[in-house]
C-alpha positions in Angstrom: 38.6 14.4 154.5 38.2 10.9 153.0 40.3 9.5 155.9 38.1 11.2 158.5 35.0 9.5 157.0 36.6 6.1 156.9 37.8 6.5 160.5 34.4 7.5 161.6 32.8 4.5 159.9 35.4 2.1 161.4 35.0 3.7 164.8 31.2 3.3 164.6 31.5 -0.4 163.6 33.9 -0.9 166.4 31.6 0.7 169.0 28.8 -1.5 167.7 30.9 -4.6 168.1 32.0 -3.6 171.6 28.5 -3.2 172.8 27.7 -6.9 171.9 30.3 -8.1 174.5 29.1 -10.2 177.4 29.6 -8.4 180.7 31.3 -11.3 182.5 33.7 -12.0 179.7 35.1 -8.5 179.1 38.5 -9.3 180.7 39.9 -11.3 177.8 43.1 -10.2 176.2 41.4 -9.3 172.8 38.9 -7.0 174.5 41.5 -5.2 176.5 43.8 -4.7 173.5 40.9 -3.4 171.4 40.1 -0.8 174.1 43.7 0.3 174.1 43.8 0.5 170.3 40.5 2.5 170.4 42.1 4.9 172.8 45.2 5.3 170.5 42.9 5.8 167.5 40.9 8.5 169.3 44.2 10.2 170.3 45.7 10.0 166.8 42.4 11.4 165.4 42.5 14.3 167.9 46.1 15.0 166.9 45.2 15.1 163.2 47.0 11.9 162.2 44.1 10.4 160.3 46.0 7.6 158.7 47.3 6.3 162.0 43.9 6.7 163.5 42.3 4.7 160.8 45.0 2.0 161.2 44.5 1.9 165.0 40.7 1.7 164.5 41.0 -1.2 162.1 43.3 -3.1 164.5 40.8 -2.3 167.3 38.0 -3.7 165.2 39.9 -6.8 164.4 40.6 -7.3 168.2 36.9 -6.8 169.0 36.0 -9.5 166.4 38.5 -11.9 168.0 37.0 -11.0 171.4 33.6 -11.9 170.1 34.9 -15.2 168.9 36.5 -15.8 172.3 33.3 -15.0 174.2 31.3 -17.3 171.9 33.8 -20.1 172.5 33.6 -19.6 176.3 29.8 -19.5 176.2 29.8 -22.8 174.2 32.3 -24.3 176.7 30.1 -23.4 179.6 27.1 -25.0 177.9 29.1 -28.1 177.2 30.3 -28.3 180.8 26.7 -28.2 182.0 25.5 -30.7 179.5 28.3 -33.1 180.2 27.8 -32.8 184.0 24.1 -33.5 183.6 24.8 -36.6 181.4 27.3 -37.9 183.9 24.8 -37.4 186.7 22.1 -39.2 184.8 24.3 -42.1 183.9 25.5 -42.4 187.5 21.8 -42.5 188.6 21.0 -45.1 185.9 23.9 -47.3 187.1 22.7 -46.9 190.7 19.2 -48.2 190.0 20.4 -51.0 187.8 18.9 -49.7 184.6 21.3 -51.7 182.4 19.2 -54.8 183.1 15.9 -53.3 181.9 17.3 -50.7 179.4 20.5 -52.1 178.0 20.3 -50.3 174.6 19.5 -46.9 176.2 22.3 -47.2 178.7 24.8 -48.3 176.1 23.8 -45.3 173.8 24.0 -42.9 176.7 27.5 -44.1 177.6 28.7 -44.0 174.0 27.3 -40.5 173.6 29.1 -39.3 176.7 32.4 -40.7 175.5 32.0 -39.0 172.2 31.0 -35.7 174.0 34.2 -36.0 176.1 36.3 -36.6 173.0 34.8 -33.6 171.2 35.3 -31.5 174.4 39.0 -32.5 174.5 39.3 -31.3 170.9 37.7 -28.0 172.0 34.7 -28.6 169.8 32.3 -27.3 172.4 29.0 -27.0 170.5 29.4 -30.6 169.3 30.3 -31.8 172.8 27.2 -30.1 174.1 25.0 -31.7 171.5 26.4 -35.1 172.1 26.0 -34.8 175.9 22.4 -33.8 175.3 21.9 -36.8 173.1 23.2 -39.0 176.0 20.6 -37.5 178.2 17.9 -38.0 175.6 18.9 -41.7 175.4 18.1 -42.1 179.0 14.9 -40.1 179.0 12.7 -43.1 179.0 14.6 -44.9 181.7 12.8 -45.0 185.0 13.9 -46.2 188.4 11.6 -49.2 188.3 12.5 -52.3 186.3 9.9 -53.0 183.7 7.7 -55.9 184.5 7.9 -59.0 182.3 5.2 -59.2 179.7 4.2 -62.7 180.7 4.7 -65.1 183.5 4.3 -68.8 183.3 2.8 -70.3 186.4 4.9 -73.2 187.6 3.9 -76.2 189.6 6.2 -76.4 192.6 4.7 -78.8 195.3 6.5 -77.3 198.3 5.8 -73.7 197.3 3.0 -73.3 195.0 2.8 -70.2 192.7 0.1 -67.8 193.7 -0.4 -64.1 193.3 1.3 -63.5 196.6 4.4 -65.5 195.8 4.6 -64.3 192.2 4.6 -60.7 193.5 7.5 -61.4 195.8 9.9 -62.5 193.0 12.7 -59.9 192.5 11.9 -59.7 188.8 8.2 -58.9 189.4 7.6 -56.6 192.4 10.1 -57.9 195.0 7.3 -57.4 197.5 4.5 -59.9 198.2 2.2 -57.1 199.5 2.0 -55.6 196.0 0.0 -58.6 194.6 -3.4 -56.8 194.3 
């Protein structure tokens, strides 16, 4: 009778663990093995071999736990993939607008963060890779497509081409467009 109670408890724990599985990740080897062991446990229980049933149920529970770990790892990997792709895209955009000139520290931090994220990903440390990639994105959060204007400009005396608002606005490091002077 004691074995029946132990088996029932193990079977209930196993069923609870199985219900937590992600629908799209049920095809992993641990999950399939746990289902097979559960069926063997039920068959042994029906045949009256309670010791074997308890053993199969314990093995099924262990495989369900391994399946949960596998699912968690795959979910973390998918999150890391998305974060790394977003960081690569943002860094490519920053490079395309020449952000390194106006935001050198932010760009350097983002590239270092992406390198660290890729290294963690290669070591299969997916949560760390995700966090590092998100840090790379955060480093570029303040970067805009426009180059920041200089804080000051010293008017120069050039006889052939005098500085005026029109000409100052046309300098590439100001607006690069003389029509923007107002």
